[in-house]
N, C-alpha and C positions, 0 to 999 in steps of 0.2 A: 605213464598217465597221470593227467592233470589233476586235480581235484575235481577242477573245471567241470572237466570232459567224463571224470565219474558220477556229480552228480547230477552234468544233464542228460545223463544216461542211461541211471537209476529212475531221474522222475517221470522217464518219456515211458521206460518200460516200463513203471510202473500203471501209468496210463490205458498201458497196451495189453499189460496181465490181466489187466478187469474184461477183459475180452477173447481170451486164448482162441478160442476158435476159429472165429467173426475176422482176425487179426492172420490167422493161417493159411485160411481160406483163399484168404486177401491177395497173401502172398504168393499162393501157388496163380492165381489168377494172373496174376502179377511175375510169376518169372514162365507161364507157359504164354507169354505174347512175348515177352522180351528176349525168349530163346524157344520157340516151339518143340527144339529136337528136345532140351531135356523130361519133356513129362513120358517120352518113352522108357527114362529109368526111373519111375513108381508105377512100380507093381504092384503096391498096398495099395489099401484103401486109403484116400488122401483123409481122412478123421483121424485114420491110425498114423500116417505118416505127420500129419498138423498136431497132434500132439507133442510127434517124437521132437517135432522143429520146437517146440514153445517150451518143452523140458530142456534142450540144447540151450536154448536163448537163456532161460533164468539162470542154466546154471551159471553161461558166463558171464553172465551183470551180476551174479551173486558172489564170483569170485574175480574179476574182474582186477582187485588191488591186490591176490592170490598168485603171481606168475607161476610158482613155485607148482601149483594145484591145477590152473585154469591151462597150462602147454601142455603137459605132458598127455593133459585129458584129450584137447584137442588137437594134437599132432596125433591119435592114435585113430581120432574119429575121420581124421586125416586118410590116413591110413584105409581105415576100412571103407571108403569109400569111394577110391579108387580099383575096388573088389566090386562096385556095383558101377564102374565104366562112368563118374566124374572125373573133368580133366583139368588142368590149371586154368582154359579158358573158364570153366563153369563159373568159377568165386567174383570174377565178373558180375555177369547175368544175376549169381544169388545177389552180389553188392545193390545193385542197380534196384531190382527188387521188392531185397529189404527195404532200400531208403523208400524209395514208390509206396514200401507197403505204411511205415510210421506217415509220411507226408498225406495218406490219403485216408489214413484214417483216425491220424492226428491230427488234421488240418493247423489251425493257429500254432497250436501246444509242440509245433514241431520245422521251428523256425530256422536261419540261419547257422546259429548257434549249437543246435541238437544237432543240424546233420552233418557240419564239421563233425561233433564230438562222434558220431558215431561215427563216420562216416573216414575218419582218422584212424580208431577204433580197428574197423572193420579191418585195413588196410594192413593193420601192426600184426592184428590173431592171423590173419590169412597170408603171411607172409612164411609165416613160421608156420603153417599147413600145406601149402607149397611146399616146402623145403622137405617137414618131411617125406612127402606123397613122395617127393621127387626118389630121394634116400631108399627108400622101401623100393620103388621101379629099381634106381636102378641095382642094390643088392639081389633083384630077383633074377636077373639079366649074369 
């Protein structure tokens, strides 16, 4: 991760984190609009789910420069999500919903540079998570 990307992500996250629940609710509205079938995956209260989402994003942002901490935690999360019905296809929906949410919420503070930083970082992390989920599925077979 470049220092430029890290700075962009931390700056935009600090703004989004000021209104965590609003950001979480915007995220889920975007996700369910983009991929309505994902709504069935969320059996719990969205307020509780939103808190988990924002805590997870905070952990990711806090540990972006510590892959030895971030990657095992992210991979464990992806393996757990397989049990909830999350598929590889869902990662693209989540990415789109997350980027749309930041654009909606942050407006001009989420320009092309910030979008690119989040997009690239998401893709890198998602690739590790998808690989871990695939490996877990193969081990179960």
